[in-house]
MARSE-477665 format. One line per 8 residues: number of its first residue (from 1); their letters; for each residue x, y, z of N, C-alpha, C. Coordinates in steps of 0.05 Angstrom, whole numbers. Each point is the difference from the previous one (the first is absolute). Last residue first. Layout:
// residues N
NUM = A = X/Y/Z/X/Y/Z/X/Y/Z ~ ...
***
This chain:
// residues 351
351 = DVSEGKAI = 3509/2512/-1054/-8/19/1/-20/8/23 ~ 88/-59/-19/-22/-4/-2/-15/27/9 ~ 99/-68/-46/-17/28/12/-34/-2/6 ~ 75/-76/-3/-17/13/-23/-4/24/18 ~ 45/-70/34/18/-2/-22/-24/16/-18 ~ -2/-37/93/-14/-11/-16/11/12/-33 ~ 32/26/88/-4/-23/7/-12/-16/-22 ~ 30/92/-12/31/-19/7/-13/-28/3
343 = IYVLKVTL = -63/60/-9/20/-2/-25/25/-11/-1 ~ -59/23/69/-14/-17/-8/14/-3/-34 ~ 31/60/63/-5/-33/15/-13/-21/-24 ~ 11/99/-24/18/-8/1/4/-31/10 ~ -84/36/3/5/2/-21/29/-14/0 ~ -32/42/78/-13/-32/-10/8/-1/-27 ~ 36/79/28/9/-22/20/-21/-32/-2 ~ -28/78/-44/26/-3/-10/17/-24/11
335 = QELITRPD = -84/43/37/-6/-18/-25/26/-16/-15 ~ 9/64/74/-7/-26/13/-10/-23/-22 ~ 28/91/-22/28/-11/8/-10/-33/14 ~ -72/65/-30/17/-12/-22/25/-14/9 ~ -58/28/59/-18/-13/-10/19/-7/-19 ~ 41/67/42/-10/-22/19/-16/-29/-10 ~ 13/86/-35/29/-5/-6/-10/-29/16 ~ -81/59/-51/13/-13/19/21/-11/14
327 = AGFSKLAK = -29/76/-83/2/-33/2/19/-1/36 ~ -31/90/-53/-15/-21/10/-2/-25/18 ~ 56/36/-91/-8/19/19/-24/-15/22 ~ 90/-45/-35/-23/9/-15/-20/19/19 ~ 90/-51/6/-1/28/-7/-27/14/-6 ~ 9/-93/32/6/18/23/-3/33/-5 ~ -17/-67/-67/-17/-6/10/-2/25/25 ~ 82/-22/-59/-22/11/-6/-23/18/8
319 = DADALCDL = 57/-65/39/11/24/-6/-11/17/-16 ~ -33/-92/-1/-3/15/31/14/29/-3 ~ 12/-56/-73/-28/16/3/-7/2/25 ~ 91/-29/-12/-2/19/-12/-29/9/0 ~ 22/-78/40/8/25/9/-1/24/-20 ~ -34/-75/-27/-18/-1/20/14/34/18 ~ 50/-38/-72/-28/10/-12/-13/2/24 ~ 76/-44/17/-1/23/-10/-10/8/-6
311 = SLRLKNGD = -17/-79/22/1/14/21/2/27/-9 ~ -3/-58/-70/-27/4/18/0/13/23 ~ 75/-25/-38/-6/12/-23/-25/16/7 ~ 54/-67/46/8/26/5/-14/19/-21 ~ -34/-80/-7/-1/3/41/10/21/-4 ~ 25/-45/-72/-34/6/-10/-7/18/29 ~ 92/-39/-3/-11/25/-25/-23/16/3 ~ 23/-62/80/12/-6/-23/-4/34/-13
303 = FKRLSQVA = 8/-26/108/-11/11/-24/8/-11/-24 ~ 33/-25/92/-36/2/8/-9/10/-24 ~ 99/-5/10/-18/-30/-6/-29/3/-1 ~ 59/84/19/-8/-13/-27/-4/-26/-1 ~ 25/38/82/-29/3/-2/-1/-9/-38 ~ 85/3/27/-9/-22/21/-34/6/-13 ~ 54/63/-40/10/-22/-10/-24/-22/26 ~ -1/92/31/-14/0/-31/5/-34/-3
295 = RDIVFLKN = 43/21/68/-31/3/13/-14/-9/-30 ~ 89/23/-9/6/-21/17/-26/-6/4 ~ 11/82/-35/-3/-17/-24/-1/-28/20 ~ -1/66/62/-31/1/-22/9/-20/-20 ~ 78/21/47/-16/-22/19/-29/0/-19 ~ 63/62/-20/10/-19/-11/-19/-26/11 ~ 7/97/30/-22/-9/-8/0/-22/-17 ~ 77/57/28/-21/-9/22/-27/-11/0
287 = KPYKFDNA = 59/28/-70/22/-20/19/-25/-9/31 ~ -54/48/-98/39/10/19/-4/-23/28 ~ -28/-18/-109/-19/-7/29/26/16/25 ~ -9/-1/-116/10/16/34/-13/8/9 ~ -10/-58/-80/-25/18/7/10/21/37 ~ 56/-66/-55/-11/6/-15/-17/32/10 ~ 57/-59/57/7/19/-16/-20/23/-23 ~ -33/-74/63/3/22/16/24/26/-19
279 = INDKSVGA = -34/-83/-49/-18/18/14/15/26/22 ~ 61/-61/-24/-8/23/-31/-27/3/10 ~ 31/-58/67/15/18/2/-13/22/-33 ~ -45/-80/13/-5/17/15/14/28/9 ~ 16/-67/-94/7/0/35/-21/17/13 ~ -24/-42/-98/23/17/15/2/-4/22 ~ -60/-37/-72/25/-15/12/15/17/10 ~ -82/17/-45/20/11/-9/29/-24/8
271 = INAVYARY = -87/-2/45/-11/-13/-28/34/10/-23 ~ -6/34/94/5/-30/-2/-12/-13/-28 ~ -4/96/22/33/-17/-2/8/-31/8 ~ -98/37/-9/24/8/-29/21/-10/1 ~ -52/-1/82/-3/-12/-15/12/1/-32 ~ 18/57/66/20/-33/6/-18/-14/-21 ~ -36/71/6/29/9/-6/13/-21/-2 ~ -90/6/25/7/0/-24/26/5/-13
263 = IDVYSSST = -18/5/91/-1/-28/1/-4/-5/-40 ~ 9/89/38/22/-17/14/-2/-25/-13 ~ -76/53/-3/22/8/-27/28/-18/13 ~ -71/-8/53/-4/-23/-24/22/13/-17 ~ -3/48/77/14/-23/8/-6/-12/-29 ~ -19/85/-4/21/-10/-8/11/-20/16 ~ -88/22/9/1/-1/-20/26/-12/-3 ~ -24/19/82/-10/-26/-16/9/-6/-14
255 = VSLIIMPE = 20/91/27/17/-17/10/-9/-29/-10 ~ -53/67/-17/25/3/-14/19/-26/7 ~ -86/9/47/-9/-12/-38/34/3/-11 ~ -11/35/83/-3/-18/-3/-5/-19/-22 ~ 5/88/-2/31/-13/18/1/-23/-1 ~ -78/50/-20/10/-8/-22/26/-10/3 ~ -64/19/66/-5/-23/-17/22/-5/-14 ~ 33/43/97/-17/15/-34/5/-25/-16
247 = IRMFFMDD = 4/-12/110/10/-6/-28/-12/10/-22 ~ -27/0/96/-14/30/-17/29/-7/-38 ~ -17/-64/78/24/17/18/-6/20/-30 ~ -69/-61/1/-3/8/28/23/17/11 ~ -1/-39/-81/-17/22/-17/-8/12/34 ~ 52/-80/-3/15/25/-9/-19/20/-11 ~ -35/-76/45/20/10/18/11/23/-12 ~ -51/-49/-55/-20/10/19/23/23/15
239 = LMKLATSI = 33/-73/-58/-13/32/-4/-16/15/8 ~ 31/-83/34/24/21/5/-8/34/-16 ~ -68/-76/2/6/11/20/22/23/-3 ~ -18/-50/-79/-16/16/9/8/20/31 ~ 47/-77/-21/6/32/-21/-9/15/6 ~ -21/-79/44/20/18/12/-2/13/-13 ~ -64/-48/-36/-1/6/31/23/16/-1 ~ 8/-52/-74/-13/24/1/-5/14/24
231 = DGAFIQKV = 78/-55/-44/-12/-3/35/-12/33/-3 ~ 62/-48/-60/-38/-11/-14/-8/10/37 ~ 93/18/-28/-7/-26/24/-25/-3/-17 ~ 23/80/-31/14/-21/-17/3/-32/26 ~ -29/84/36/-20/-11/-33/18/-24/-6 ~ 28/31/73/-24/-13/7/-9/-7/-31 ~ 73/52/-2/13/-28/8/-27/-20/2 ~ -8/106/-2/5/-28/-32/3/-28/4
223 = YEYVSADV = 4/50/78/-39/4/-17/0/-16/-25 ~ 77/26/40/-5/-24/14/-29/0/-9 ~ 48/72/-38/14/-31/-2/-12/-15/8 ~ -29/87/29/-13/-16/-22/12/-25/-20 ~ 37/33/90/-29/0/-1/-9/-12/-26 ~ 94/35/-9/-15/-35/11/-27/2/8 ~ 13/84/-29/12/-23/-29/3/-34/27 ~ -14/84/50/-34/-1/-11/21/-28/-29
215 = SKVAIKEV = 45/-13/92/3/21/-32/-23/0/-6 ~ 6/-33/97/-8/-14/-19/1/29/-20 ~ 40/-14/107/-22/19/-18/6/-17/-37 ~ 29/-56/91/7/16/-16/-25/11/-15 ~ -3/-68/72/6/25/5/-5/18/-24 ~ -19/-93/-8/-14/19/21/5/18/10 ~ 50/-53/-61/-26/0/-17/-19/24/24 ~ 92/-25/21/-11/21/-16/-23/14/-16
207 = IDKTIEGS = 23/-72/63/-13/23/10/10/29/-17 ~ 4/-91/-40/-22/1/22/-8/17/10 ~ 80/-13/-32/-15/4/-29/-21/0/9 ~ 71/15/73/-7/-15/-21/-20/7/-19 ~ 83/33/84/-26/12/-26/-14/-19/-20 ~ 54/-23/103/-3/2/-34/-28/12/-8 ~ 50/26/99/-16/-20/-12/4/0/-32 ~ 8/76/85/31/-14/-17/-13/-24/-17
199 = GVYACLKD = -75/58/11/17/11/15/28/-16/-13 ~ -83/11/-46/5/-38/10/30/4/18 ~ -49/83/-36/-24/-18/14/21/-27/8 ~ 46/77/-26/-11/10/24/-16/-26/4 ~ 39/-13/-89/20/-6/27/-14/12/32 ~ -50/20/-76/0/-23/4/16/-13/14 ~ -3/91/-17/-40/-20/13/10/-19/-5 ~ 75/36/-33/-10/13/33/-14/-12/5
191 = LENKLTNL = 10/-11/-96/18/-22/16/-11/13/35 ~ -48/49/-60/-4/-30/0/20/-16/16 ~ 17/82/-26/-19/6/21/-10/-29/8 ~ 66/5/-63/11/12/14/-25/-11/30 ~ -31/1/-91/22/-29/8/5/9/23 ~ -36/68/-43/-15/-26/10/13/-24/16 ~ 52/66/-38/-14/14/20/-25/-18/8 ~ 52/-18/-82/14/-5/33/-8/11/25
183 = DTGSVEIL = -49/-43/-92/3/23/18/8/-3/21 ~ -41/-73/-55/35/6/6/16/29/-1 ~ -101/-72/26/11/15/-27/37/16/9 ~ -71/-64/44/3/31/8/13/19/-11 ~ -17/-96/-15/-32/18/7/14/24/4 ~ 76/-43/-17/-31/-10/-37/-19/12/14 ~ 80/-1/63/-4/18/-27/-24/-1/-26 ~ -11/-66/82/5/38/12/6/7/-22
175 = YRIAIEGF = 22/-82/-11/-33/1/-5/-5/33/3 ~ 85/-33/5/-12/9/-37/-16/7/5 ~ 42/-23/80/0/33/-7/-11/5/-32 ~ -19/-94/51/-11/26/7/7/35/-11 ~ 47/-84/-25/-27/3/-18/-10/17/12 ~ 86/-3/41/-5/10/-35/-28/-3/-8 ~ 10/14/103/9/-22/-16/-1/16/-18 ~ 34/41/77/-24/6/-8/2/-18/-25
167 = HCGRKKAG = 19/29/113/6/-26/-28/-25/12/-12 ~ 44/64/81/-22/-12/-14/15/-21/-25 ~ 33/74/57/-2/-25/16/-24/-13/-6 ~ 37/86/-46/-27/-7/26/-9/-22/10 ~ 66/8/-71/9/19/26/-21/7/21 ~ -14/-66/-71/26/-12/14/8/26/24 ~ -65/24/-71/-12/-18/28/17/-8/17 ~ 30/41/-74/-11/14/11/-17/-11/24
159 = DSLMKSLA = 49/-46/-65/8/16/18/-5/15/26 ~ -57/-39/-71/14/-23/5/15/7/31 ~ -38/55/-68/-17/0/24/11/-19/14 ~ 57/27/-64/0/17/12/-29/-5/28 ~ 20/-55/-78/22/-9/28/0/30/17 ~ -71/-20/-68/4/-17/15/25/3/27 ~ -14/54/-82/-17/11/29/-3/-14/26 ~ 61/-22/-82/10/23/18/-10/9/24
151 = TVSRHNIE = -45/-63/-66/35/-16/17/3/21/11 ~ -68/32/-46/-7/-15/13/12/-14/23 ~ 29/89/-58/-2/-27/-6/-15/-11/26 ~ -7/101/4/23/-24/-5/-15/-21/-12 ~ -29/101/-36/-9/-21/24/22/-26/4 ~ 39/99/-53/-25/-12/8/-5/-26/22 ~ 57/85/-42/-3/-14/23/-23/-18/0 ~ 75/55/-64/-14/-12/-8/-13/-22/31
143 = ACKGGVKE = 66/90/-23/-3/-27/7/-27/-13/9 ~ 77/66/-64/-25/-5/12/-6/-26/12 ~ 90/76/0/-16/-24/-8/-25/-1/10 ~ 80/71/-41/-20/-2/24/-5/-30/-4 ~ 61/65/-54/9/-22/17/-13/-12/26 ~ -25/72/-74/16/1/23/9/-14/17 ~ -50/-33/-77/14/23/-6/19/15/19 ~ -70/-63/28/17/-8/-16/25/13/-13
135 = VASMIKKE = -79/35/33/5/-8/21/37/-7/-16 ~ -62/20/-61/16/24/17/14/-3/23 ~ -53/-66/-47/25/8/-12/18/36/13 ~ -86/-42/32/19/-18/4/29/4/-15 ~ -79/62/-18/13/-3/33/18/-14/6 ~ -39/-14/-89/21/27/7/6/11/31 ~ -62/-85/-10/30/2/-13/15/28/-5 ~ -96/11/30/25/-21/18/20/-1/-5
127 = KTGKKSDF = -61/40/-57/11/14/26/23/-14/16 ~ -49/-48/-68/26/17/-11/6/16/20 ~ -41/-96/21/-1/30/5/23/17/-11 ~ -10/-98/11/-11/6/-23/3/33/-4 ~ 41/-58/61/5/-12/-20/-14/8/-14 ~ 8/20/90/33/7/-10/-3/-12/-39 ~ -79/48/76/0/-19/-17/24/-7/-20 ~ -45/41/88/24/8/-8/3/-26/-18
119 = DINNFAII = -80/51/64/8/-20/-13/14/3/-19 ~ -21/44/100/-9/4/-30/20/-26/-14 ~ 3/7/93/-17/-4/-16/-14/11/-18 ~ 95/-5/31/-18/-18/23/-36/-6/-14 ~ 106/37/-44/-30/-6/0/-14/-16/16 ~ 86/66/-11/-7/-23/17/-29/-1/-3 ~ 114/44/-13/-30/1/-10/-14/-22/3 ~ 99/43/37/-20/-21/9/-35/14/-9
111 = LVCTDNAS = 119/29/-2/-36/13/-7/-11/-24/-5 ~ 92/31/56/-14/-25/-19/-23/-1/1 ~ 101/74/7/-39/-6/6/-7/-32/-1 ~ 84/54/-21/0/1/17/-35/-3/13 ~ 37/-12/-88/23/-14/18/-12/1/33 ~ -67/25/-81/34/-2/-1/2/-19/28 ~ -94/28/-82/11/-19/23/34/10/14 ~ -69/38/-58/11/11/7/27/-14/18
103 = SILDLLKD = -73/-36/-61/35/4/-12/12/23/14 ~ -86/-24/36/12/-26/-2/31/12/-13 ~ -62/64/0/6/-4/28/18/-29/-6 ~ -39/34/-77/24/15/-1/4/-1/41 ~ -66/-52/-33/23/-11/-17/17/13/6 ~ -83/28/36/10/-12/6/25/-15/-9 ~ -37/69/-38/14/12/23/0/-28/18 ~ -39/-16/-77/22/10/-3/10/10/19
95 = FNEKSCHE = -88/-21/16/14/-29/-10/34/13/-6 ~ -57/83/18/9/-24/17/8/-20/-2 ~ -28/43/-69/21/23/14/7/-17/20 ~ -72/-40/-51/31/-5/-9/20/19/10 ~ -84/-17/66/2/12/-37/26/-6/-1 ~ -46/-85/59/8/27/10/3/23/-29 ~ -34/-94/15/-15/7/-5/16/29/12 ~ 47/-75/1/-14/-5/-16/-13/26/-12
87 = FDFDSLVV = 58/-7/76/9/12/-30/-19/-6/-22 ~ -4/10/108/-9/-8/-21/2/12/-25 ~ 49/-18/92/-3/13/-22/-14/-9/-32 ~ 32/-52/100/-23/13/-14/-10/19/-20 ~ 86/12/70/-23/-25/-4/-28/5/-17 ~ 110/33/21/-15/8/-13/-34/-20/2 ~ 105/21/53/-22/-15/0/-25/9/-12 ~ 113/11/19/-23/23/-4/-23/-27/-7
79 = SKRDAMMP = 98/10/58/-9/-12/-23/-26/8/9 ~ 106/24/13/-24/4/15/-22/-27/-16 ~ 124/15/27/-26/-3/-24/-32/-1/11 ~ 87/33/46/6/-15/-32/-12/-7/-10 ~ -5/67/87/3/-28/-13/5/-5/-31 ~ -32/89/55/25/-20/19/0/-19/-6 ~ -74/23/-52/8/21/27/12/-19/12 ~ -12/-1/-113/-10/-18/28/14/25/17
71 = FQNVADFA = -19/41/-95/25/-6/20/-11/-23/22 ~ -63/25/-88/10/14/28/26/-22/12 ~ -69/-16/-72/27/5/-12/10/25/27 ~ -82/-60/-1/25/-9/-10/27/11/5 ~ -73/43/23/0/-17/33/39/-17/-25 ~ -58/54/-50/21/18/15/3/-16/15 ~ -54/-38/-51/19/2/-10/22/16/9 ~ -83/-14/33/11/-30/4/34/8/-17
63 = EQLNDDGE = -65/71/3/10/-5/24/19/-14/2 ~ -48/5/-83/22/19/11/13/-3/25 ~ -80/-34/-22/20/-22/-16/24/11/4 ~ -86/9/59/8/5/-15/17/6/-9 ~ -70/-72/30/25/33/22/11/3/-29 ~ -64/-70/2/-9/15/-7/19/34/11 ~ 16/-96/16/0/0/-29/-14/29/-1 ~ 64/-6/79/-16/-17/-9/-12/11/-33
55 = FKQLNFFP = 98/7/62/-28/10/-17/-20/-27/3 ~ 94/15/74/-24/-9/-13/-23/12/-12 ~ 122/-1/36/-27/17/4/-17/-19/-22 ~ 91/-4/64/-17/-22/-15/-30/14/-11 ~ 74/49/54/18/-16/-20/-24/-26/-15 ~ -17/61/71/15/25/-19/8/-27/-30 ~ -31/-45/82/-22/28/-5/7/17/-27 ~ 54/-66/36/-27/-17/-9/-12/27/-6
47 = DGDSAKKA = 106/-3/21/-30/5/9/-28/-1/-24 ~ 94/-54/-15/2/26/19/-31/0/3 ~ 10/-47/-90/20/8/22/-9/20/17 ~ -52/-67/-71/3/29/14/22/-10/14 ~ -33/-76/-44/15/21/-15/3/30/14 ~ -47/-69/39/21/-22/5/21/25/-25 ~ -99/17/17/20/3/29/32/-9/-17 ~ -62/-10/-63/-2/26/3/22/2/23
39 = LTDKYNNK = -23/-85/-20/25/18/-30/-4/22/22 ~ -60/-41/36/23/-15/13/22/15/-25 ~ -95/13/-12/9/21/26/30/-2/8 ~ -35/-47/-83/9/32/-5/12/17/26 ~ -29/-96/1/29/3/-8/4/29/-16 ~ -86/-28/41/23/-9/32/33/16/-23 ~ -77/-2/-52/-5/28/19/18/-3/21 ~ -9/-69/-67/1/29/-12/11/19/15
31 = LYADDGFI = -39/-83/34/33/1/-8/5/24/-3 ~ -89/-19/15/16/9/15/25/5/-1 ~ -59/-7/-73/11/25/8/10/1/26 ~ 7/-64/-87/-6/3/30/2/25/21 ~ 8/-16/-109/-25/-4/4/-9/-9/32 ~ 73/69/-57/-12/-25/6/-20/-8/10 ~ 86/82/0/-27/4/-15/-9/-37/10 ~ 83/80/7/-9/-24/12/-24/-2/-6
23 = LYVPAFRG = 93/60/-34/-34/-2/2/-3/-32/10 ~ 83/64/23/-9/-22/1/-23/5/-7 ~ 96/42/-5/-26/8/-4/-8/-27/-1 ~ 88/12/10/1/27/4/-36/10/-3 ~ 55/-93/32/-11/24/-12/-4/19/9 ~ 46/-55/62/-18/1/-11/3/26/-27 ~ 47/-69/85/5/0/-32/-23/16/-15 ~ 0/-46/94/4/35/-4/17/-1/-28
15 = STIDRRLE = -33/-89/30/33/7/-9/3/37/9 ~ -88/-40/14/19/-15/18/21/10/-6 ~ -54/36/-61/-12/8/25/22/-18/24 ~ 6/-32/-89/12/34/3/-9/7/20 ~ -36/-87/-2/24/-3/2/22/33/-11 ~ -90/-17/0/10/-7/22/24/5/7 ~ -37/8/-89/-2/23/9/7/-3/34 ~ 6/-72/-58/17/22/-8/-7/18/18
7 = DELIIPM = -62/-67/13/21/-10/12/27/22/-10 ~ -92/8/-33/9/6/27/31/0/2 ~ -7/17/-91/-26/-16/15/11/13/28 ~ 13/44/-99/21/-6/23/-20/-20/13 ~ 4/35/-105/-14/1/19/16/-13/26 ~ 30/42/-110/-1/-33/26/-17/18/29 ~ -37/40/-104/32/-2/23/3/-24/18
***
């Protein structure tokens, strides 16, 4: 069934022309919660005490059903919100009640079913497809709210800095997104902090480097960058910093491995004579992660097929070692660091 995105949901809210049911899911927690609350407020008329009712996943579905079918109080329309109903683990009886709740949609109520903390995969799950089909049958809309693209985030940060009397250049903005991630809550907090630091001045890349909090992924990517540069001492220092920050060793290895997998994909694409756009499409990279392909293409000049094979073998060995009983994670990752740098420099493995 057709899935609407953020733009269409925003148009419905602005125009006041609402569908009877909205199903809200996706990977951006901040945006999902924001749209859920805004939609609920805009869709309800009169006194919100009577005409805006909220139910959590563990509440009785019968109460939500009754709320949808009760007339609004001194108004034309009300809204009912059901958040995080655990459809995957509920009984068949309760799942059927959920479908009945959706099918009971009417002109006097906007029903909003939102999944903030429960995963809703529109492409895989049988139950998800049944829920979406029920929404479609009553003329409802399924809204997938994902992280915004880097371009959209850049504009948001630039505009936000201007409102605070600061200038935020494109290079510095993209660096902030790279090191802090694409979560809107995090970016807004970092923007507030950066603007408070510079006052009415310019936010430069150096200031972002100094002030912004780096995400776990960004810390590991910087560590991998030093490996590619052949700088063992800096890479080991950064590894030590990550252990000090209590980043899980398996997370460090996972993100490191993903960087090598990105390079391997770029290597194969280069042999096949296809563009980086093909990599993004074939392996379904989200729009806000396309920069990792650019980074992989740039790093490819450090590798040939043999170096990649040896590196991936080392990463697989480290994975097995970390999962072994009694293994020392720090020693394993320190040895891995040295081996990966040696492979890049010499084109051969070291025991």
